[in-house]
N, C-alpha and C positions, 0 to 999 in steps of 0.2 A: 417405327411404324408411322405411317402418314396420319395426320389428324383429318377427321371427317369434316367436310365443310358443313357447318350448322347454319341453316338459312334463318335469318332474323326477320320474322314477320310480326309486326306490331299486333298486339292482342292475342298471340298464340303463346301457350305455355311452352317452355323448352325443357319438359320433363316427361318421363313415363310415370303414369299414376296407376297404382294397383289398388283395386277394390277388394276388400276383405270379404264382402258378402257374396259377390258374384264371381270372384277370381278372374275378372276381366281386366286386362291392361289397356290403358288409353294413352294415346299420344295426340295432342291437339284435339281432345274430345272425341276421337275416333278410336274404336277398338282395334288393336293390332291382331294380325292373324296368328294362329298357333303354329303354322307351317308343318302340320302333321304329314303332309305329303313329302316333306324332305327328311324329317326326323320325328320319330314317334316314341318318345320316352314315357309319356303319361297320357293315356286315353281320357283321364279325368281332367286334364288341363293343367293350368299353371299353379304353382305354389312357390313359397319362398321361405327363407329362414333356416334352412338345413340343406344338406347335400343328399338329394334324392331325385326321383323321377320328375316330380312336378317342377322343382327348381331347375333341373336340366332343361325341360321343355321351355321354361321362361327364359333361361339364359340364351338358348338358341333363338327363340322368337325376338327378343329385344336386340341382340346383336345383328340378326339377319335383317330386321326392320331398320335398324340404325345404319348399317353399312350397305345394305342392298347387295351383299356379296356372299353367296353361299359357301364358296371355298374358304374365304377368310373366317366366316362364322364357324364352319366345321373344325377349323384348326384351333380356335380359341374358346369356344363356348363353355367347355368344361372348366377351364382356367377362370373364366368369367364367373361361372356359378360358384366356384370354390372361393374366390377372392371378393366378390360383390354380392351376388344374390343370396348366398347362404348366410350372410351377415345382416340381412334386412330382418327386423323383428317380425316374426311369423303371426303374431296375434293382432295385427292392425294393418290399416292401409299404409301404403308407402308412396313416396315421391322420389324418383331417381332422376336427377338432373342430367341432361345430355352432356353438360361440362364434366361431370364425374365419369361418364363413359369415355369421353374424349381424353381426359387425363389418364385414365386406365390404359387406353390403347397407345398412347404416346410412350408409356413405360414398358410396353411388351418387349 
């Protein structure tokens, strides 16, 4: 699997940040979309820390945002949920570095 080119911009975080209070996921301070028009697992939005509908929606959204490739995302987002998203502690905010996603994709 090809490594996604990570743009290095000074002053920008290189992580996805999940807010426990709002369940909004940020990248560079901007909320990422849910992509409900492509996949709708969870009308309630994102969640993490288990294998369910909220984590499925989050997996799809992060991979889709990260790769900008809906076909690739559809192929791998359940595996991403199982191996990465479900292991994030569910009772607190999280930070998912893009390097972690890149490393995961290299090993597909």
